[in-house]
N, C-alpha and C positions, 0 to 999 in steps of 0.2 A: 370304755370304747374300744372297739374292735382297729386296729390298726394294720390296714392294707397296704402295703407300698409296692406292689407288683402286679399287673394286670394285663388282660388282652381283649382284644376287641376287633372287631370287624365294622370298618367303616364302607360305607358306599354312595358315591356322588348320584343324584340324578339324573335321571336319561335326557336328552335331548328331546325337544321336541319335535314332530311330524312336519315336513314341510309340505303343502298341499296342491293338489294339481284345482286350479280356478280359472273362468275368464271373464272379462269384465263385461256388463251386460247392462250397456246402457244406450237409453233412444238415439237414435239418431249416429250413433257408431257401428256401426256392421262389421266392423274387424278393430273390436276393441284388443284382443291376441291376450296372452295369460297372463294371470296378477293373482296367481297362488304364493301366500304370504310364508316364511320362514320359521321356521320351528324356533321356539325360546330356547335358550342356556339349561341345563341343567343346572339346580343349586348345588354348592358344594358342602362341605362338611368343614369344621372347623372348629379348633380346640381353643379356648380361651380359658388366660392362665386367671384367677379368680382365689383373695386371700384371706377368703372364709370358707375355705376346704383343705385339711390334715392329713386326709385319707382316699385313699381310689377303692374305697369302701361299695360306693355305688356301681361299680363295674362287676360286680361279683354277682349280679341280679340282673344286671343289663349290659350285652355283651354286644348288638348291632345297632349299630346306627346309621340310616337312610337321609338325604337331602332328597325334597321335593323334584318331583320331574319337571322338565320345563312345558310349556303350553303349544300344543301343535298351533301351526301360523295360520291364518283364516286368508278370507276372498279380500279382493282389494292391494293386495301387497300387505298385506297386516302381519307383522313379524310377533310369535305368539309371545308369551308372556315369560320372562326368567323364573322357573324354579325357587321358592327357599331355601336359603341355605340353613341348615343343620348346625347349631351351636350345642360344644359340648364343652362346659367346664371341669376344668382340673387343678389342684392345687399347684402352685405358685412351686417351683422347683422337680417338676417333671421331665425328663424325658422322655423323649419321644422315640422307638424305633420302628422300623417296616419288619414285623416277626419272620416273614420270609428271607430275607437279604439281610437280615441284621444290620443294615444300614440306618445310621442315625441321622432322624429327619430333623430336628429339630429340641433347643431344650427352652422350657419355658419357667424362662426367673421371675421377669417382674408384672406385678397388677397388672394384666390389660392384656398384657402381650396376646399374640395370635399363631396360628398355623395353622395352614389350609394340608387339610390329608387328603382329601379324593375329591378331584375335582370332577363337578360336573360335565355331562357330554355336550359336545355340540349337539344346536339346532341342526333341523335337518334341510336342506335347499328346495324351497317352491318352484313347477312350474318356470316362474317369472324365468332365473335362471339359466336356464335351457332354449332362450330362443336365442335362435340363428335365421341368417339366410335361407338353410337349407331345412330349417323346421319353424315355420311362422306359428305352430300349435301347439307344443311340444303337452304330453299328457300323462307325462310324467315326473314326481316329486321324491325326492331320500328324505329317509327317514333319518329319526335323531339318533344319533351314538349313545352309547350307553355311559353311564359314568364310571368314572374310578372305582376299584375295587380293595383293597387294601386291608391285610391283616396286622393290626398294630400291637407292640409289648410298651407300655406303658411302665416307669421308675420313676420312685417319686424319693428321690434325694431330699435330707435335710435341709433347710437355707435358715446357719447355726454358725456366727462367727468362733461359740468355743466351743469344742465337746469336750465331755467330759468321759474318762476312758477309765478301766481298770476289769479287777478279776470281781466275781460275785461277790458281794457283799462290801466292797471296800468303802462303801458309804454315799453311793453315788447320787441316791435320789435323797437321800438325808440332806445333802449340800446343796441339790437344786432347792431340794425345800428353803432352806435357809438364806440363800441368796435371791431369792423372787417369791413372787405369789405362786410358783406351782405348787400342787400340792398330790406328786407320784403316792403309790403306794409304798410303804415301807413297815420290811418285818426283819426277824433276824435269822429268815435260812435263802440258801443261795436261790437265784431267777427271781427275785419278787417281781425284777421289772420285766415285764414281757413286752412293751412298746415304749417307744424313744418316748423321752417326756420334754418338752420345750418347757423354759422359762425365758422371762427376760428380765435382765439385772439390769436397775440404773446408775448409769453413770454420774458424776458428781456434775457434768455439764447438764445431765438432766433427762440426756436422750439414752435409751434404752439399747442393749445388746443382747442377741438370744444365744441361752445356754441350752446344751442339749444334753442329754443324760442317756447315755448310748449302753442298752443294755447289754449285762457283765459276758464280758469273751473270757474263754477259756481255748489252752492249748488243742490247736486244732484248729480251729474256727475260719481257716482262711481255708480249711478245704470241706467245710461244712458241719463241722462238731458243734454243738451245742447250740445259742443259740446267736452265736459272736454273726453266723456267714450273712445272715438276711440283713443285717444289720451296720455290717463294716463299710458299705456304700454309704452311710448316712455321713462319715467322717470325712468322706472324700473331698468336701464343700466346705470344710470349716477352715480356718485361717489358724486355729491355734489350740492346741491337747489340752487336756488338764489330765495329768496321768494323777491318779488316785493310787496308794496304797496303806494298806491296813494295816496298820504295827504291830495291831495284836496276833497278826498271822504267825506261822511259824518261822514262815522263810519271805519276807519283806523284800527283798533280795530278788530271790528265785520268783517272787512274783513280777517284779518291774521289769524281768529278763524275757518270760513267758511272754507278756502284753508287746514289750519293742519284736520278739521274733514274730508274732504273728502281724503286725503293722507291715516288718519289711516283705513276709512271705506274701499278702496279701498287692503288695505293689503298689500302683498308680502314686507314687511318690511318700506313701502316708508314714516310711521312717522318717522322711527329712523333714517333714512336719513341725513347724517349731512346737516345744514342749515347755509347760513346767507340770514339775513336781509336787503332790500335796503329800505329807506324812498326815495321813487320816487318824483319828483314833489317839493324838498325843496326850489326853484326859486319862489313856484308859493305860499308860506303861511308863515303867522309869526315863529321864532322861538322861540315863546311862544307856541305856536301847535308843534312844533317839538320837543320839549323838556316833553309837557305833553303827545302824542303818545311813547314816546320812556320811560318816567317814568312807565306808563302802561302796554307796553310789554314786558320790565324786570317783571315784576311778573309774567306773563305767561314763557319765555321761558329764556333760558341760552346763545342763540346763538347771535352771533357778530351783531352787529346793525349798519347802516350805513346810514347818509340821504345824498344824493344826489341828481343829477340833469341828467339825460340822455340826455336832452338840452342842457343846460349849459356846462354841462362835470365837475360838482363840483363834487366832493367827488372822483371821478372814478378809480384815484388811488392808495389810500387807501384799496379802495373798492378791488382792481385787486390783489395788495400784500397779502391782508389779504386771498384772493383765492387759490394763489399759495401755500402759504407757509397752511393754509389746505388740498391742492391738494395731498403735499408731504408728509404732516401727514398720509393723508389716503392713500396712496398707498403704503407706508412703513410699516403699519400694515401686 
């Protein structure tokens, strides 16, 4: 699947229908007067959040959306029909910005949530509205107004409670595969994961929590280096970060500091987000190296540290229990 999380589109509300000039033509009514109806309103462009979409890929090929125009008024004071609205489906978690002003227009989070992004134009007035003592037979009407025209920037931010972060090859994809039914691409070279992977992890109570495997961040990610710049935004919605550290790396503590610096540099509160540290790949290192890394890291952070192995599932039960307890505490605040 190709993951597209940014898109620009143009939306246009329908033009309002024109008002018309008409007069009553009835037998025995010699002075029927004006009877031109108003034009109908143009349709609006409306975004609708749906659960069955995960990307903004559709907007790469279809970028212009227009609602139907309103119909012109009719004789005998009949108002024209309103134009049909144009409904556009977007994934849950889509931010909507005005591309020209950068104004945030809305945040579509829940399924079924809607946002009017381009209102239809008002219908023109028929000549019946211009009847006066000075003009008993007006012969003019107004055209309908154009619909609103806007360029929008859509940004998709994943809706996950737990974000799994770490340097490339820290074992994030392996862990999400071990915890859930997600089956991401896994290999032993950097940048295996090119798209965020979502997995639902079941709690003991039976309900599920969404975990997101965020593609590998590297030094300078906040400034556009590597793959991380495009995906840091997905961490913004998470309530808890699970920071995986590869204990087989040359300097695991330096790896931890690299990611922390990127979170702080990116801003938006990511540096203060609650974290749990996972010392991954403990099956491939000595107990002495585990204790040495723990001793150094406890001097840098008060976050709980769990030695785990995503491959052998060592320590995963204790890790998950702490995740559930932390989420309950965070959600109750």
